[in-house]
N, C-alpha and C positions, 0 to 999 in steps of 0.2 A: 318613776324609779324609786324604789324604797332604799333609804340609807340604812345600812346595817354595819355591824362590826366585821373585822376580818374573819375569814373562815378558811385558813390554810388547809389544803388537802381535800376540800369538798369538791366533788366531781360535778361539773355543770350538767344540767338535764339535757338529754338529747335534743329536745325541742328547741332549746335556746341555742345550742351549737349549730343545729341545722338552720334555724331562722337567721342567726347572725351570719353564717357562712353564705347564705343565699343573697345577702346584700352585695356580694361580689359580682352578681349579675348586673349591678349598676356600675361599680367601679371598673370592672374588667372591660366591658364594651366601650365605655367612655374614654378609658385610658388607652385603648387600642385602636378602635376604628377611625377616629379622626387622624391619628398619626399614620394610619394605613391608607386611607382613602382621600383625605383632604388635599394633600399636595398634588397627587396625580389628577384629582378632580379639577383643581385650579389650572394646572398646566396643560392638561390634555383634553379637557372638556370646555372650560371657560376661556382658554387661550391667554391666561395670565402668565407673564414672564416668570421664570423660575425664581429669580431673586425677589421679586415683588410677592410672589406666592408664599415664599418662606416667611416674609414679614407678616403677611396676613394670617398665617397660622401661628406665628410666634407671639405676636402682641396680645391677642385675647387670652392665651394661656399664661403669659407673663403677668397679666392682671391678677391672676390667682395668688401670686406672690404677695400682693397687698391685701387681698380680700380674705385669704385663708386664716391668718391670725385673728382677724376681726371676727370671722365666723366662730373660731375657737373660743374667743372671749365671750361672745354672746351665748354660746351653748353652755359655757361654764356658769354664766350668771343665771340662766333659766333653770339649770339642773335637770332638764328633761330632754335628753338627747334624742329620744325616739321620735318626738314630734318633728324634728328636723329630717329624720329619715323619710318620713311620709311626705312632708311638704317639698323638701328639696328634691327628692327622687321623682315625684310626679311632675314637678315643673321642668326638671331636666328632660324627661321623656318627651314632652311636647316641644321643647326648644331644640332638642337634638334632631327631631324629624324636620323642624323648620329650617335647619341649616341647609338641607338639600332641596328645599321646596320654595326657592326664591322665585319672584315674578319676572326676573330678568334672564335673558337667554345666555349672553356671553359678554365678556369685556369688563371694563372698569367698574360699572355699577353692580354687576353680578358679583365681582370679587369683593366689593365693599359690603354688599348685603351679607355674604358668607362670613366676613369678619365680624359684623355686628351681631349676627345670630350666634356665632361661636362665642363671642364675649358674653352674651346673656346666658348661654348654656353653661359656660365655665363658672359663672357666678352661682347659678343654681347648684352645680356640682359641688362647689366649695361648702355649701350649707348642708349637703348630704355627707360628703366625705369626711370632713373634720370631726363631727360628732361620731360618725361610724368608726373611725380609726381610734377615737378616744375610749370607746366603750370597753375593750378588753382589759384595760388597766383598772376598770371599776367593777366589772361583773365577776371577776375572779382575781384573787391575789396569790394563786398557786403558780409557781415557776413552771412546773411540768404541764399544768392544765392550760396555761397560755400557749405553750408549744402545741398542745393538742388542738386548741381552738384555731390557732393560726394554720396548722396543717390542713384542717378541714376547710378553712377559709381559702387557702391557696389552691386546694383541690377544686373548689367551686370556681375560684378565679380562673384556673386553667381551663375549666369547662366553658366558662363564659367567654374567655378570650378565644378558645377554639371555635365555639359556635359562631360568635359574632365576627371574628377575624377571618375565619375560613369561608363562611357563608356570605358575608357582605359583598366581597368581590364577585362571588358566583351569582348572587342576586342581581348585581349590576349587569352582568353579562346576560342573564336570563331575561332581564327587563329591557333588553335592547341596547344597553350601554347609554352613554350620554346622560342627559338630564333625567329622562324617564327612569332609567335603571338606577340612578343614584337616589331618586326620590323613593323608590321601593325599598332600597337598602336602608335609608334613613327611617322609614316607618317600621321596618323589621327590628332595627336596633332599639328604637323607642319603645316597642312592645316588650322587648327583653328587660329594659330598664324598669318599666312598670311592674313586671313580675318580681324583680329583685327588691324594689322599694317596698312593695306590699308584704313580701315574705319577711324582710328584715323587721318591719314595723310590728307585725302581728306575732312573729316567731319569738321576739325578745320581750314580749309584754310581761312575762313572769320573771324576768331576770332581775336579780337584786343588784344594788350598787354598793360598792365598798369605797366610794369616794370619800376623801377627807372632808371634814365639816366646814372648814374655813377657807374661802377663796382669798387670793391676794387682792389688795385694795385697788390696784391699777394694772393696766396692761404693761406699762413701762416697767413696773416692778417685776412682773412675771418674765418679761423678756430678758431682764438683767439676770434672773436666776437661770434661765435656759442658756444664755450666752456664757455664764460662768461654769456650766457643766461640761467639762472637757470630753467626757465619753459621749455625751449627746452631740457636741459639735463634730466630733470625729465621725460618728455614724451618719449624721446629717450630710456632711460634706461628701462622704463616700456615696451616699444615696443619690445626691444631686448629679455627681459625675457619672455614676453608673446608669442612672435614668436617662441622661443625655445620650450615652452610648447605645442603650437598648432602643431608644426612640429613633436614633439615627438609622439603625438597622430596620426598624419597622417602616420608617418612611420610604425606605428603598425597596421594599418587597415587590411592589408592582413593577417598578423600573427594572429591577434585577430579573424578574420573570420575563418582561417584554424584550429586554435588550441583551441579556447575558445567556440565560439558558433557553430562552425562546420556546417556551412550552405553553400550549393552550391550557387555560385555567391554572397556570403555574403558581400564581399567588395563593390560590386555595390549597394546593398541595404543599407549598412551602409552609403555610401557616399550620396545616395539620401536622406536618413533620416537626414543626417547632414546638407546638403545644401538646400534642398527643402523648409523647413519652413522659411529660411532666406528671401525668396522673399515675404512672407506674413507679416513678422514683421518689415520690413524696415520702413513703414509709422509710426508704433507705436514707434520705437526708435527715429524717427525724432521729434515726439510730446514730447517724454520724454526730448530730448535735448532742445527743445524750452521752456519747462516749468521749468526744473530743472538745465539746464546748461549741457554743453558737458562733463565736467570732472565728474560730478556725474553720468551721463549716462554711461560713460566708466566704472566706478567702478561697477555700477549695472550689466552691461552686463558681466563683467569679473567674478563677483561672481556667476552669473547664470551658466556660463560655468564651473567654478570650482566645483560647487555643483553637476551638472549633471555628470561630470567626476568621482567624488567620488562615486556617486550612482552606476556607472557601475562596481564597485568592486564586486557587487552582481551578476554579469552576469552569472557565472557558475550555479547559482540556479534559473535563470529567464528564461521564455520562450523567443523565438526570438523576438516576437512582442514587449514585454516590453523593451528589449534591444534597439530596433529601436526607441521606444518612448523616452527613455532617451537620445538617440543620437540626436533626434530632439530637445530636450530641450537644449542640448549643442550647437546645430546649431543656436538656437535663440540668445544665448549669444554671439556666434562668430560673428553673423551679427551686433549686436550692437557695439562690439569691433571695427570692421572694419569701420563702419559709423563714430563713434566719433573720433577715432584716426586720420583718414584721413581728417576729417573736422577741427580738432584742429591744425594740422600742418600749413595750409595756414594762419590761424589767427596769429600764431606766426611769420610767415614770413612777413606778412603785418606790424605787430607792429614793427618788426626790421627795415623794409624798411622805415617806417615813421620816426623812431628814427634816423637812420643813413643817409637816403637819397641815399642809394646805393643799386644796384641790387645784391642780394646775394641768390636768391632763389635756384640757382643751387647747391651751396655749402651746404645749409641747407638740401636740398632734397638728395644731394649726401651722406651726413652723415646719413640721415634718412634711405635711402635705403641700405646703407652699414650695418647699425645696424640691420635692418630687415632681410637682407640676412644672416648676422652672426647668428641671432637667428634661422632662417630656416635651416641653415647649421648645427647648434649644435643639433637640434632635432633628425635627423637620427643618428648622432654620439652618442647621449645619449642613444637612443633606442638600437643601435647595441652593446654598452657597456653593457647594462643590459642583452641582449641576451647572450653575451659572458660570463658574470659572472654567469648566471644561466644554462650554459651548452647547449646552442642551437646547434643542429647538422645541418650543411649545406648539400646541395645536388646539383649535376650537372645534374639531370634528367629532370628538368623543373617542378617538383612537390616537395612540401615540404616533408621532411623526418618526420617520426613519432618521437615525442618528449616525454621525460619522464615528470613526474609531476613537477619537479623543473623548467624545461624549460618553461612549460606552465604557471607556476606562474610568471616567469619573463615576459612572453608575456603580462599577465594580469596587472601586476604592471606598466610596462612601458607604457601601453595604458591608464591607469586610474589615479593611485595615483600620478605619477610624473607630468603629465600635469596639474592636479588639483592644486598641490602645486606651480608650477611655475606661472600659470596664476593668481591664487588667491593672492599669496604673492606679486606679482608685483604691485598691486594697492597701496601698502604702499609708493611706490616711487613717487606717484603723490602729496604728501603733499606740495612739493615745486612748483607745477604748479599753475600759477595764470591765471584765466579767463580774 
């Protein structure tokens, strides 16, 4: 990465925009499929109790809270973020497939293996994600150009989530369900990750870096700067809470499909309805941001998500098509959330760099991805706790066990009310954010 001076208004080459955006084929599947498949895999294939399964999913992801800032600091010191895209991405692909390729059939040992493999995969992901998220603040210093880059990135992210999230449950079914079906799904997602890592590495090889020349002397000093930035704190806290809400909903997709709408391949249709509209509304959210500002755009998108999630409380009395329509509305809100949050972060990093004259993008993005990962880890844990409290019955047959009315109510509340409250309430944290 070549260090150059600022070049406000310079348009990024299409090759760089495309290559960088395709890195979302790494972040999208890993951020989505574990939250979608792991909890039901543990409860309905490996026979792990819901509460224990929630911990097995939560703890490895919570590890990222510690490792992400370290990965940011290391990538800051090396000054070569692209190398991490290649190494971290390829390691993640192998480790992701390994999560579902354990040598144990069911029970405690199988659950422990999944947790260990997931921990290793989360570590590899940290060393891909943190440098990847840091790059926009360094390859362009144009306010509008960052929004363009993030719009393309989120569009590819939506495609990656759609392909991986919709097809992974389908591949499980086509593979016969149970252990065999999940192994096929793990290999499929691992292949997507390889494509994303290679595309991001080679596609950004001509990208210039506008990073500041002097790094902070210590991680503690950089953390103090980040903690003292009120706008960053506000955006980060909002991101954590909203990620928890989104992940809670994702964790419940399979359960909602099995026990509420009771549709064959319902999880695949739910995911397609959730992500598909996102591709259409990206340009609309970009216009909203240009006209009303990114903070207001994020608030509007979040409230749209929350309103749609609340409406799904009526799902037991609605036809499947109406449920899919409301899910599409939620997806439109989700698309806006992703566009604005990801575009606001580089703006904050640039303002801090201008103010301090130091290269700190890695630490800011390390904290950001750690917070986002914490939220995504909390989601399945929250959903598993709700299932446990409402008496959900686990199974080791590869198919969900029949549930009583209380357990079905827990499935519904965890999928609708809880995500709506988390995503909607989080916008109050943006009062301290300054555009």
